[in-house]
C-alpha positions in Angstrom: -22.5 1.8 10.1 -23.9 4.4 12.4 -25.8 7.5 11.2 -23.2 10.2 10.1 -20.6 7.7 9.2 -19.2 7.7 5.8 -18.7 4.3 4.0 -15.0 3.3 3.6 -13.3 3.8 0.3 -10.1 2.4 -1.3 -8.1 3.6 -4.0 -5.3 1.4 -5.4 -2.4 1.9 -8.1 -0.3 -1.0 -9.1 2.6 -0.6 -11.0 4.3 -3.7 -13.0 7.7 -2.6 -14.1 10.1 -4.0 -16.4 12.6 -5.0 -13.6 13.1 -5.0 -9.7 15.4 -2.2 -9.9 12.9 0.1 -11.5 10.4 -0.9 -8.9 12.7 0.0 -6.1 13.4 3.3 -7.8 9.6 4.0 -8.0 8.7 3.3 -4.3 10.4 6.3 -2.9 9.0 8.6 -5.6 5.6 7.4 -4.7 6.0 8.2 -1.2 7.3 11.8 -1.8 4.2 12.4 -3.9 1.6 10.9 -1.5 -1.4 13.0 -1.7 -2.1 12.7 2.0 1.2 12.5 3.8 3.0 14.9 1.8 6.3 14.1 3.1 7.9 10.7 2.7 9.4 11.1 6.2 5.7 10.6 7.6 6.0 6.9 6.2 7.1 4.2 8.7 8.2 0.8 7.7 5.7 -2.2 8.5 5.6 -5.8 8.4 3.7 -7.0 5.2 4.6 -10.9 4.8 4.8 -11.6 1.0 6.3 -8.2 0.2 10.0 -7.1 -0.1 9.2 -3.7 1.7 6.2 -1.9 2.8 5.4 1.5 4.4 2.3 3.3 5.8 1.3 6.6 7.0 -2.1 7.3 8.1 -4.4 6.3 5.1 -1.7 5.5 2.7 0.3 2.4 2.3 2.9 1.4 -0.2 4.5 -2.0 -1.0 6.9 -3.7 -3.4 7.2 -7.2 -4.2 9.7 -7.8 -7.0 8.7 -5.5 -9.8 5.6 -4.7 -8.6 4.7 -1.7 -6.7 1.5 -1.1 -4.9 0.2 2.4 -3.6 -3.2 2.3 -1.5 -5.1 4.8 0.1 -7.8 3.4 2.5 -10.1 5.4 4.4 -10.5 2.7 6.9 -6.9 2.9 8.1 -7.5 6.5 9.4 -9.7 5.2 12.2 -8.6 1.6 12.5 -4.8 1.1 11.6 -5.0 -2.5 12.8 -6.9 -3.2 9.5 -3.8 -3.0 7.7 -2.8 -6.3 8.4 -5.9 -7.7 6.9 -5.1 -5.3 3.9 -1.7 -6.7 3.4 -2.8 -10.4 3.7 -5.5 -9.6 1.1 -3.0 -8.1 -1.2 -0.5 -10.7 -0.9 -3.2 -13.4 -2.0 -4.1 -11.4 -4.7 -0.4 -10.9 -6.0 0.3 -14.8 -5.5 -2.8 -15.7 -7.6 -1.8 -13.1 -10.4 1.6 -14.7 -10.3 0.4 -18.2 -10.6 -1.7 -16.9 -13.7 
C-alpha cells in the first residue's frame, strides 16, 4: 500500500433461510435497501459460478444459492472491479465447504 491509501475492508451478511422461495424473495429486498447503491436499478446481473443469481453495484454485491443469500460490501471493488471474480470464487468455495459439513 502506498502512503495515503486505506486498507481494504469487507462486510458480509449471510442469510440461511428455510426455503429457496424465501431466499428468492429476500434478495430484491436487500438490493432495494443497499446502503451505498441506494437504488436496486443500480445493480447489474453478473456471472458468479456456483450461485443461482448474483448482482453488483460498485462496492456492493448480492448473490443467492438455494436457500442462502449473501450481501457483501467490499471496498476493493470500488477501485478494482476485476476483483469481483476472485471474490465470487472464494465465496463459492466457502459455500461448498459449508454444505459438505
